[in-house]
LUMLUM-406559 format. One record per residue: z, y, x of N, C-alpha, C in turn; residue number from 1. Coordinates in steps of 0.05 Angstrom, whole numbers. Example, Ala and Ser with C-alpha at 12.3 -4.5 7.8 and 13.67 -1.06 7.14 Angstrom:
2
   n_up n_north n_east  ca_up ca_north ca_east   c_up c_north c_east num
    156    -114    264    156      -90     246    156     -66    264   1
    142     -45    257    143      -21     273    157       1    258   2
This chain:
435
   n_up n_north n_east  ca_up ca_north ca_east   c_up c_north c_east num
    223    -277   -175    209     -251    -177    189    -251   -200   1
    174    -273   -203    155     -274    -225    168    -273   -252   2
    191    -287   -255    205     -286    -281    216    -258   -287   3
    226    -245   -266    236     -218    -270    214    -199   -278   4
    190    -203   -265    167     -187    -272    159    -191   -301   5
    159    -215   -311    152     -221    -338    171    -208   -358   6
    197    -209   -351    218     -197    -369    214    -167   -370   7
    211    -155   -347    207     -126    -346    182    -118   -361   8
    161    -133   -357    135     -127    -371    139    -128   -401   9
    152    -148   -411    156     -151    -440    173    -128   -451  10
    193    -120   -435    212     -100    -444    201     -72   -444  11
    186     -65   -423    178      -38    -419    149     -32   -427  12
    131     -51   -423    103      -43    -424     89     -50   -450  13
    104     -51   -472     91      -55    -498     73     -32   -505  14
     82      -8   -498     65       15    -501     48      19   -476  15
     22      17   -479      4       18    -455      6      43   -439  16
     14      66   -452     16       91    -438     42      93   -422  17
     61      75   -428     87       77    -415     87      71   -386  18
     73      50   -378     73       42    -350     61      64   -332  19
     37      74   -337     27       95    -319     44     120   -320  20
     56     126   -343     73      150    -345     98     147   -328  21
    110     124   -329    135      119    -313    129     119   -284  22
    108     105   -275    102      104    -247     93     131   -237  23
     81     148   -253     74      175    -246     99     192   -242  24
    118     190   -260    143      204    -258    158     197   -233  25
    159     171   -227    174      161    -203    161     172   -177  26
    134     172   -176    121      182    -152    125     212   -149  27
    125     228   -172    129      256    -171    158     262   -161  28
    177     248   -171    205      252    -163    208     246   -133  29
    195     225   -124    197      218     -95    185     239    -78  30
    160     248    -85    146      268     -68    161     294    -68  31
    168     304    -91    181      330     -93    209     330    -82  32
    223     308    -84    250      307     -72    248     308    -42  33
    228     294    -31    224      294      -2    217     322      8  34
    200     337     -7    190      363       1    210     385     -4  35
    224     384    -27    241      407     -35    270     403    -27  36
    279     379    -23    308      374     -18    312     363     10  37
    298     342     17    302      329      43    292     346     66  38
    267     355     64    254      369      86    269     395     94  39
    278     412     74    293      436      82    320     431     96  40
    331     407     92    357      401     104    355     385    130  41
    331     380    139    328      367     165    329     387    187  42
    335     379    212    334      397     235    306     409    238  43
    304     432    250    278      445     254    260     427    271  44
    236     422    262    218      405     277    208     418    302  45
    201     402    322    190      412     347    162     425    343  46
    148     414    323    122      426     315    124     431    285  47
    109     451    276    110      458     248    132     479    243  48
    140     481    217    161      501     210    183     487    194  49
    206     500    192    227      489     176    223     500    147  50
    218     483    128    211      493     101    236     502     86  51
    232     518     65    253      528      48    246     518     19  52
    266     518      3    262      509     -25    245     530    -39  53
    221     523    -47    204      543     -60    175     532    -63  54
    159     548    -77    131      540     -83    114     537    -58  55
    122     552    -37    105      552     -13    102     525      1  56
    120     507     -4    118      480       9     94     465     -1  57
     84     472    -25     60      458     -36     34     471    -28  58
     35     493    -14     12      510      -8      7     511     22  59
     -8     492     33    -13      491      62    -40     477     67  60
    -51     481     91    -75      469     100    -98     475     80  61
   -110     455     67   -133      460      50   -127     478     26  62
   -101     479     18    -94      496      -4   -101     525      1  63
    -99     533     26   -106      561      32   -135     568     25  64
   -153     549     29   -181      553      22   -184     554     -9  65
   -170     537    -23   -172      538     -52   -161     564    -63  66
   -140     574    -51   -130      600     -59   -151     622    -55  67
   -164     622    -32   -184      642     -27   -208     641    -47  68
   -216     616    -53   -238      613     -72   -230     623   -100  69
   -206     615   -108   -197      623    -135   -191     652   -138  70
   -185     666   -116   -178      694    -118   -201     713   -110  71
   -216     706    -89   -236      724     -79   -264     712    -79  72
   -267     686    -84   -293      674     -85   -301     661    -59  73
   -326     650    -58   -336      636     -35   -346     656    -13  74
   -344     647     12   -355      661      34   -368     640     53  75
   -390     649     66   -404      630      84   -423     645    102  76
   -422     637    128   -441      645     148   -448     619    163  77
   -474     614    167   -482      590     180   -479     592    211  78
   -453     591    219   -448      594     248   -432     570    259  79
   -430     549    243   -416      525     252   -385     526    251  80
   -375     549    241   -346      552     239   -337     544    211  81
   -311     543    207   -300      534     181   -302     557    160  82
   -315     550    138   -318      569     115   -312     554     90  83
   -301     569     70   -292      555      46   -314     545     28  84
   -339     550     34   -361      538      18   -362     508     20  85
   -348     497     41   -347      468      44   -332     454     21  86
   -316     470      6   -299      459     -15   -313     463    -42  87
   -316     441    -57   -331      441     -82   -316     457   -104  88
   -330     467   -124   -319      488    -141   -301     481   -164  89
   -301     457   -175   -288      452    -200   -258     456   -199  90
   -245     446   -177   -216      450    -174   -208     479   -173  91
   -219     495   -155   -211      523    -155   -219     538   -180  92
   -241     529   -193   -248      542    -218   -227     536   -240  93
   -217     512   -241   -196      505    -260   -171     522   -255  94
   -164     526   -229   -141      542    -222   -146     571   -231  95
   -170     581   -226   -177      609    -234   -174     613   -264  96
   -182     593   -280   -179      596    -309   -149     598   -317  97
   -132     581   -305   -104      583    -311    -91     608   -301  98
   -101     618   -278    -90      644    -268    -97     667   -287  99
   -120     665   -300   -128      686    -319   -109     685   -344 100
    -96     662   -348    -77      660    -370    -49     669   -362 101
    -46     678   -337    -20      689    -329     -4     672   -309 102
    -14     648   -302      0      631    -283     -5     640   -255 103
     14     635   -237     10      640    -209     -8     618   -197 104
    -19     623   -173    -36      603    -161    -22     577   -156 105
      3     578   -147     18      554    -141     23     537   -166 106
     31     550   -187     37      536    -212     11     524   -224 107
    -10     540   -224    -36      531    -235    -47     507   -218 108
    -46     509   -192    -55      487    -175    -40     461   -179 109
    -13     464   -181      4      440    -185     -1     428   -212 110
     -4     444   -233    -10      434    -260    -36     418   -260 111
    -57     430   -249    -83      417    -250    -82     390   -236 112
    -72     390   -211    -72      366    -195    -54     344   -207 113
    -30     351   -214    -11      331    -223    -17     320   -251 114
    -25     337   -270    -32      328    -296    -58     311   -295 115
    -77     320   -279   -101      304    -275    -95     276   -263 116
    -75     275   -245    -68      249    -234    -55     231   -255 117
    -39     242   -273    -28      227    -295    -51     215   -312 118
    -71     231   -318    -94      222    -333   -109     200   -317 119
   -110     204   -291   -124      184    -274   -110     157   -275 120
    -84     157   -274    -69      132    -275    -73     118   -302 121
    -74     134   -324    -78      122    -350   -106     109   -351 122
   -126     124   -342   -154      113    -342   -155      88   -324 123
   -143      89   -301   -143       66    -283   -130      42   -295 124
   -107      46   -307    -93       24    -319   -109      10   -341 125
   -120      26   -359   -136       15    -381   -161       1   -371 126
   -174      14   -351   -199        3    -340   -195     -24   -327 127
   -175     -25   -309   -170      -50    -295   -159     -72   -314 128
   -142     -63   -332   -131      -82    -351   -153     -96   -368 129
   -173     -80   -376   -194      -91    -393   -210    -113   -378 130
   -214    -110   -352   -232     -127    -338   -217    -148   -320 131
   -192    -142   -312   -178     -159    -294   -151    -169   -304 132
   -142    -159   -327   -117     -167    -338    -94    -147   -332 133
    -73    -149   -347    -51     -130    -346    -37    -130   -319 134
    -34    -154   -307    -19     -156    -282    -33    -140   -259 135
    -59    -145   -256    -74     -130    -236    -75    -101   -242 136
    -76     -94   -268    -76      -66    -276    -51     -52   -268 137
    -28     -66   -271     -2      -54    -263      0     -51   -233 138
     -9     -72   -218     -8      -70    -189    -26     -48   -178 139
    -50     -46   -189    -69      -26    -180    -58       2   -185 140
    -46       6   -208    -34       32    -215    -11      38   -197 141
      6      18   -190     28       22    -172     18      30   -144 142
     -3      17   -135    -14       22    -108    -24      51   -107 143
    -40      60   -127    -50       87    -127    -28     107   -128 144
     -6     101   -142     16      120    -145     33     123   -120 145
     36     101   -106     56      100     -84     43      98    -56 146
     17      94    -54      4       94     -28     10     120    -14 147
     14     120     13     22      145      26      5     169     20 148
    -22     166     18    -40      188      13    -36     200    -15 149
    -21     186    -33    -16      198     -59      1     223    -58 150
     12     229    -35     26      254     -31      8     278    -38 151
    -18     275    -32    -36      297     -37    -42     301    -67 152
    -33     282    -84    -36      287    -113    -12     303   -123 153
      8     309   -106     31      324    -115     31     352   -104 154
     11     360    -89      9      387     -78    -17     400    -88 155
    -25     422    -77    -49      437     -87    -73     427    -72 156
    -82     403    -78   -105      390     -67   -122     378    -91 157
   -146     368    -84   -164      359    -106   -160     329   -113 158
   -142     315    -99   -140      286    -102   -136     277   -131 159
   -117     290   -145   -112      281    -172   -135     286   -191 160
   -148     309   -188   -170      315    -206   -194     297   -201 161
   -200     292   -175   -223      275    -169   -218     246   -177 162
   -194     236   -173   -187      209    -182   -191     206   -212 163
   -182     226   -227   -185      225    -256   -214     225   -264 164
   -230     243   -254   -258      245    -262   -275     221   -254 165
   -271     212   -230   -286      188    -220   -278     163   -235 166
   -252     159   -240   -243      136    -254   -251     136   -283 167
   -250     160   -295   -259      163    -323   -289     157   -325 168
   -305     165   -305   -334      159    -306   -339     129   -303 169
   -324     116   -286   -326       87    -282   -318      72   -308 170
   -296      81   -320   -287       68    -345   -308      71   -367 171
   -320      96   -369   -340      100    -389   -365      84   -384 172
   -373      80   -359   -396       64    -353   -392      35   -360 173
   -369      24   -354   -364       -4    -361   -361      -8   -391 174
   -354      13   -405   -353       11    -435   -380      18   -447 175
   -400      24   -431   -427       31    -439   -427      57   -456 176
   -409      75   -449   -408      101    -462   -423     121   -444 177
   -449     121   -446   -465      135    -426   -463     165   -427 178
   -458     176   -451   -455      205    -453   -430     214   -437 179
   -408     199   -440   -384      206    -425   -387     199   -395 180
   -403     179   -389   -408      173    -361   -421     197   -348 181
   -441     209   -361   -455      232    -349   -436     256   -347 182
   -419     260   -368   -402      284    -368   -381     281   -345 183
   -366     259   -345   -346      255    -325   -358     254   -297 184
   -381     241   -294   -395      239    -269   -403     267   -259 185
   -414     283   -276   -423      310    -268   -399     327   -259 186
   -376     324   -272   -353      339    -264   -342     328   -237 187
   -344     302   -233   -335      290    -207   -353     300   -184 188
   -379     302   -188   -396      312    -167   -393     342   -162 189
   -379     356   -180   -373      384    -176   -345     387   -163 190
   -332     365   -158   -304      366    -147   -302     358   -118 191
   -316     337   -110   -315      327     -83   -342     317    -74 192
   -349     318    -48   -374      308     -38   -377     278    -43 193
   -355     263    -43   -357      234     -48   -365     227    -76 194
   -366     247    -94   -376      243    -120   -405     234   -120 195
   -420     241    -99   -448      233     -96   -450     202    -96 196
   -430     188    -87   -430      159     -86   -432     147   -114 197
   -421     162   -134   -422      152    -162   -451     150   -172 198
   -468     168   -163   -496      168    -173   -509     142   -164 199
   -507     135   -139   -518      110    -128   -505      86   -141 200
   -479      87   -145   -464       64    -156   -473      58   -184 201
   -477      79   -201   -486       75    -228   -514      63   -229 202
   -531      73   -211   -559       63    -210   -560      34   -201 203
   -544      27   -181   -544       -1    -171   -533     -20   -192 204
   -511     -11   -205   -498      -28    -225   -517     -31   -249 205
   -531     -10   -256   -550      -12    -279   -572     -32   -273 206
   -581     -32   -248   -602      -51    -240   -591     -80   -240 207
   -567     -84   -229   -555     -111    -227   -549    -122   -254 208
   -541    -106   -273   -533     -116    -299   -556    -113   -319 209
   -579    -103   -310   -602     -100    -328   -595     -82   -352 210
   -583     -60   -346   -576      -41    -367   -601     -27   -378 211
   -599     -16   -402   -622       -2    -414   -627      24   -399 212
   -650      37   -404   -658       62    -390   -637      84   -392 213
   -622      85   -414   -602      106    -418   -581     105   -396 214
   -576      81   -384   -556       78    -363   -566      93   -338 215
   -592      90   -332   -604      104    -309   -604     134   -313 216
   -609     142   -338   -608      171    -344   -580     182   -340 217
   -560     167   -349   -532      175    -345   -526     177   -315 218
   -536     157   -299   -531      157    -271   -541     182   -257 219
   -566     190   -263   -577      213    -250   -568     239   -263 220
   -560     238   -288   -548      262    -300   -521     269   -288 221
   -508     249   -278   -482      254    -265   -484     272   -241 222
   -509     276   -231   -513      294    -208   -514     323   -216 223
   -510     329   -242   -513      356    -252   -493     375   -239 224
   -468     366   -235   -448      383    -222   -457     391   -194 225
   -468     373   -179   -478      378    -152   -501     397   -153 226
   -519     393   -172   -543      410    -174   -535     439   -181 227
   -516     442   -199   -507      469    -206   -495     483   -182 228
   -479     469   -167   -468      481    -143   -490     488   -123 229
   -510     471   -121   -532      477    -103   -547     502   -112 230
   -551     504   -139   -564      528    -150   -548     553   -144 231
   -522     551   -146   -504      574    -139   -508     582   -110 232
   -510     562    -92   -514      567     -63   -540     581    -58 233
   -561     572    -73   -587      584     -70   -587     613    -78 234
   -573     620   -100   -572      647    -110   -555     665    -93 235
   -532     654    -85   -512      671     -71   -518     672    -41 236
   -525     650    -29   -529      649       1   -558     643      9 237
   -576     642    -11   -605      638      -5   -610     611      9 238
   -593     592      4   -597      565      16   -584     545     -3 239
   -601     529    -17   -590      509     -36   -573     488    -23 240
   -575     484      3   -559      464      18   -538     477     35 241
   -531     501     29   -511      515      45   -484     500     45 242
   -477     487     23   -451      473      22   -451     449     42 243
   -475     438     49   -476      417      69   -473     429     97 244
   -487     452    101   -484      465     127   -455     474    132 245
   -441     481    111   -413      489     114   -395     467    123 246
   -403     442    119   -387      419     127   -385     417    158 247
   -403     431    172   -403      429     201   -378     440    213 248
   -364     457    199   -339      468     209   -318     446    212 249
   -320     425    197   -301      403     199   -314     378    212 250
   -340     374    206   -354      350     217   -380     360    229 251
   -380     365    256   -403      379     269   -429     364    266 252
   -429     338    264   -455      323     263   -453     301    243 253
   -476     295    231   -477      273     212   -481     246    227 254
   -476     224    213   -479      198     225   -452     186    232 255
   -453     160    239   -428      146     246   -417     156    272 256
   -392     164    272   -379      175     295   -366     152    311 257
   -382     138    326   -372      115     341   -351     122    362 258
   -355     146    374   -336      154     395   -309     161    382 259
   -309     174    358   -284      180     345   -270     155    336 260
   -285     135    327   -272      109     320   -261      95    344 261
   -276      96    366   -266       83     391   -241      97    401 262
   -240     123    400   -216      138     408   -192     130    390 263
   -197     129    364   -176      123     345   -165      95    349 264
   -183      75    352   -174       48     357   -160      45    383 265
   -170      59    404   -157       58     430   -128      69    428 266
   -124      91    414    -98      102     411    -79      82    397 267
    -89      67    378    -73       46     365    -65      24    385 268
    -84      16    401    -79       -8     419    -64       0    444 269
    -72      21    458    -60       27     484    -42      52    483 270
    -42      67    461    -24       90     459    -39     116    463 271
    -28     138    452    -42      164     454    -42     176    482 272
    -25     167    499    -24      178     526    -38     161    547 273
    -50     139    538    -64      120     557    -93     119    550 274
   -110     118    571   -139      116     566   -151      97    586 275
   -164      77    576   -175       56     593   -202      65    606 276
   -215      84    592   -241       93     602   -240     123    604 277
   -243     134    628   -240      162     632   -260     179    617 278
   -284     168    612   -305      184     599   -300     188    570 279
   -280     174    558   -275      178     529   -259     203    524 280
   -237     208    540   -220      231     534   -220     251    557 281
   -215     241    581   -214      259     604   -224     243    629 282
   -226     257    650   -237      245     674   -217     226    688 283
   -191     230    684   -172      214     698   -168     186    687 284
   -165     184    661   -160      158     648   -134     146    658 285
   -132     120    656   -108      106     667    -86     102    647 286
    -66      86    655    -43       80     638    -20      98    647 287
    -14     118    631      8      136     638     34     128    625 288
     33     112    603     57      103     589     55      73    586 289
     65      57    606     61       28     605     77      14    583 290
     98      28    573    115       15     553    100      10    526 291
     83      30    519     70       27     493     52       2    492 292
     33      -2    510     16      -26     508     32     -52    510 293
     55     -51    526     71      -75     528     84     -82    501 294
     96     -61    488    109      -66     462     88     -73    441 295
     65     -60    442     44      -66     422     35     -95    425 296
     32    -104    450     24     -132     455     45    -152    444 297
     71    -145    448     92     -162     438     92    -163    407 298
     87    -140    395     87     -140     365     63    -156    355 299
     39    -152    366     16     -167     357     20    -197    362 300
     31    -204    385     36     -232     391     56    -244    371 301
     77    -229    364     96     -239     344     83    -243    317 302
     65    -224    309     51     -228     284     33    -252    284 303
     19    -256    307      2     -280     309     18    -306    308 304
     41    -307    321     58     -331     321     68    -337    294 305
     76    -315    279     85     -319     251     62    -332    234 306
     38    -322    238     15     -333     223      8    -361    232 307
      9    -365    258      1     -391     269     20    -414    261 308
     46    -408    259     65     -429     253     78    -425    226 309
     63    -411    208     74     -405     181     81    -430    165 310
     67    -452    170     72     -476     154     98    -490    163 311
    108    -483    186    133     -496     196    158    -482    186 312
    155    -458    174    178     -442     165    175    -438    135 313
    197    -430    123    197     -424      94    181    -398     90 314
    170    -396     67    153     -373      61    169    -347     63 315
    194    -347     54    210     -323      55    215    -313     83 316
    219    -332    102    223     -324     130    197    -312    142 317
    174    -323    135    149     -313     144    145    -285    133 318
    151    -281    107    146     -255      95    164    -234    108 319
    189    -239    111    207     -220     123    201    -216    153 320
    191    -237    166    182     -235     194    159    -215    197 321
    139    -218    179    117     -200     180    126    -171    174 322
    144    -168    155    154     -142     148    168    -129    171 323
    184    -145    186    198     -135     209    178    -126    231 324
    157    -141    234    136     -134     254    124    -107    247 325
    117    -103    221    105      -78     213    125     -55    217 326
    150     -59    210    170      -38     214    172     -30    243 327
    173     -50    261    175      -44     290    150     -29    299 328
    127     -35    288    102      -21     295    104       8    287 329
    115      13    263    117       40     253    138      56    269 330
    159      42    278    179       56     295    166      64    321 331
    149      47    331    135       53     356    116      77    353 332
    104      79    329     82       98     325     93     126    319 333
     79     147    329     84      174     321     66     181    297 334
     66     206    289     51      214     265     21     210    269 335
     12     216    293    -17      213     298    -25     184    296 336
     -9     166    307    -15      138     306    -13     127    278 337
      7     136    263      9      128     235    -16     136    220 338
    -26     160    225    -50      169     212    -74     152    220 339
    -75     145    245    -97      127     254    -95      99    242 340
    -70      89    239    -67       63     226    -75      64    197 341
    -68      86    183    -75       88     155   -105      91    152 342
   -118     106    170   -147      109     170   -160      81    172 343
   -151      66    192   -163       40     197   -158      20    174 344
   -133      20    165   -126        1     144   -140       7    117 345
   -142      33    111   -154       40      85   -184      36     86 346
   -198      43    108   -227       41     109   -235      12    114 347
   -225       0    136   -233      -27     142   -219     -48    125 348
   -192     -46    123   -178      -65     106   -185     -62     77 349
   -188     -38     67   -196      -34      39   -223     -45     33 350
   -242     -41     52   -269      -52      48   -269     -82     47 351
   -253     -94     65   -251     -124      65   -240    -134     38 352
   -218    -121     29   -206     -130       4   -224    -126    -20 353
   -240    -104    -19   -259     -100     -40   -280    -122    -41 354
   -289    -131    -18   -308     -153     -16   -294    -179    -24 355
   -270    -183    -15   -254     -207     -21   -250    -211    -51 356
   -246    -189    -66   -240     -190     -95   -264    -183   -112 357
   -288    -183   -100   -312     -173    -115   -318    -189   -140 358
   -311    -215   -140   -318     -232    -163   -300    -225   -187 359
   -277    -213   -182   -260     -205    -204   -266    -177   -214 360
   -282    -162   -200   -287     -134    -207   -315    -131   -219 361
   -319    -109   -233   -345     -104    -245   -364     -95   -224 362
   -391     -98   -228   -410      -89    -208   -408     -60   -201 363
   -402     -42   -220   -401      -14    -214   -376      -8   -196 364
   -355     -24   -199   -332      -21    -182   -338     -26   -153 365
   -350     -49   -147   -356      -56    -120   -378     -37   -109 366
   -398     -30   -125   -419      -13    -116   -408      14   -108 367
   -391      26   -125   -380       52    -118   -362      51    -93 368
   -347      29    -91   -329       26     -68   -345      26    -42 369
   -366      10    -40   -382        8     -16   -399      32    -11 370
   -410      44    -33   -426       69     -29   -408      91    -19 371
   -383      93    -30   -365      113     -21   -357     110      8 372
   -352      86     17   -345       81      45   -369      88     63 373
   -393      79     55   -417       85      70   -421     115     73 374
   -415     130     52   -418      159      53   -398     171     72 375
   -373     161     72   -353      172      91   -360     166    120 376
   -369     141    125   -376      134     152   -400     149    163 377
   -419     156    145   -443      170     153   -439     200    155 378
   -416     210    145   -411      239     145   -404     250    172 379
   -397     233    191   -390      242     218   -360     249    219 380
   -347     241    241   -319      248     245   -300     228    232 381
   -275     228    241   -255      210     230   -232     225    218 382
   -234     252    216   -212      268     205   -208     262    176 383
   -183     258    168   -175      255     140   -188     230    126 384
   -196     210    142   -209      187     130   -192     173    110 385
   -166     169    116   -148      155      98   -146     169     71 386
   -143     196     72   -141      211      47   -167     210     31 387
   -189     213     45   -215      212      31   -221     184     20 388
   -214     163     35   -218      136      25   -199     130      2 389
   -176     142      2   -157      138     -20   -169     148    -46 390
   -186     169    -44   -199      180     -68   -220     161    -79 391
   -228     140    -64   -247      120     -74   -231      98    -87 392
   -227     100   -113   -207       83    -127   -212      53   -125 393
   -236      43   -123   -239       13    -121   -225       1    -97 394
   -221      17    -75   -206        6     -52   -177       0    -60 395
   -165      17    -75   -137       13     -84   -137     -11   -104 396
   -158     -13   -120   -159      -36    -139   -160     -62   -123 397
   -175     -63   -101   -176      -86     -84   -149     -93    -73 398
   -134     -73    -65   -106      -78     -55    -89     -89    -78 399
    -93     -78   -102    -77      -87    -125    -83    -116   -131 400
   -108    -124   -129   -116     -153    -134   -101    -171   -114 401
   -100    -163    -89    -87     -180     -69    -57    -181    -74 402
    -44    -158    -79    -15     -158     -83     -7    -173   -109 403
    -24    -173   -129    -18     -187    -154    -16    -217   -150 404
    -29    -227   -129    -29     -256    -123     -5    -264   -106 405
      8    -244    -93     31     -249     -76     52    -228    -81 406
     66    -232   -103     84     -211    -113    106    -204    -94 407
    117    -224    -80    139     -219     -61    130    -200    -39 408
    107    -207    -27     95     -190      -6     88    -163    -18 409
     80    -164    -44     72     -139     -57     95    -119    -59 410
    119    -129    -67    142     -111     -69    149    -100    -41 411
    147    -116    -21    153     -106       6    132     -86     15 412
    107     -90      7     86      -71      13     91     -44     -1 413
     99     -45    -26    105      -21     -40    128      -6    -27 414
    148     -22    -17    170       -9      -3    161       5     22 415
    142      -8     36    131        5      60    115      30     53 416
    100      29     31     85       52      21    104      75     15 417
    126      69      2    145       90      -6    157     103     19 418
    163      87     40    174       97      65    154     117     78 419
    129     108     80    109      126      92    103     150     75 420
    103     146     48     98      169      30    119     190     34 421
    144     182     37    166      201      41    162     216     68 422
    155     201     88    151      213     115    128     233    114 423
    106     226    101     83      244     100     90     269     83 424
    105     266     61    113      289      45    130     308     60 425
    149     298     76    165      315      93    148     329    114 426
    129     315    126    112      327     146     95     350    133 427
     84     346    109     68      366      96     86     391     90 428
    110     386     81    128      409      75    134     425    101 429
    134     412    124    139      425     149    113     436    161 430
     91     434    145     64      444     153     55     431    179 431
     60     405    182     49      389     204     25     374    193 432
      6     369    210    -19      355     201    -12     326    194 433
    -17     318    169    -11      291     160    -36     277    148 434
    -59     289    149    -83      276     139   -102     294    125 435
């Protein structure tokens, strides 16, 4: 495997732009094939709709809010219901500009998200390559391209744009290009709420590395996008923090949602139809589906036995054994459980890997990763955690560091990512909730 990797690297990646461009093309082909060709030819789903070949498959869920903002503007009433002021302005503003040039909403939204994602992969590749080497740079780029949540970079969502702006800001900071740090950072804070984590990350990294005062100025200047949006809210809705109040439609209360996490973990362990404690979900509780916890226990036991006796077997048998265990777990899981697994793996597993690889990463990388996770956990609720955590690029870098050390397992992991990415793309095309 390692020799083949070296040969491929020498043959293809002499041009630094070639690797991110190729991996971007492959991920676009995979996502769009699943949505435009596979999904319309599947039997009608029990939930959702049967999609048709057309632009509408890319326009669902949050895309509806971006369409409303780009065409009619923001609306908000502080009544705890869902209003589009919860969505930050730069992405719909970019779509609005392209629509003024004659493009439709669907074409404009896809162009912004997908081209920004290509730029994000280029920035990520150069950034990680400079500090961790070409091998980790390639693995991190592959992870970001093929991780299941990358489906959202192929539809009308903000993932591609935010990944580009945040990664560009991190790259500029590590290169000590403080003017660009402020510019990219300001645009990132105007794109997603998690952009606020960049401000703290830049300040912490400046302190740890004893950067000059200009670094702190760049850190706080990156809040400009957020401040402009707050000024707009003050003028339009007479409340500079109206965009925070609008979040209540999706996340009713701030703070760590321990009950949501407990429910999510319980669904993974005992199944969605079983409840060990009646006060969590309903008054009855009880085990209604005994097969799920039995099969889950068998799968976990098999995984533990593989790890416990790994020294007695060849490495290839252990690797394929673990892969088989994961596949059986995914067969057992429905879409809700897969979403819960991705939430848990990306937030908890990604945080661990970020800590595990911290010595290979720059201070601003680890600072942004942990600040971003802290912001997500404090925001209340567990909805869309995997997708939001995917937007915090250091978590994917941490996964890339691990896979670069174990290439055989890495290829199997990428294969698993591709399988889940295809499944999620089909689900989105059918307008089923996938994250």
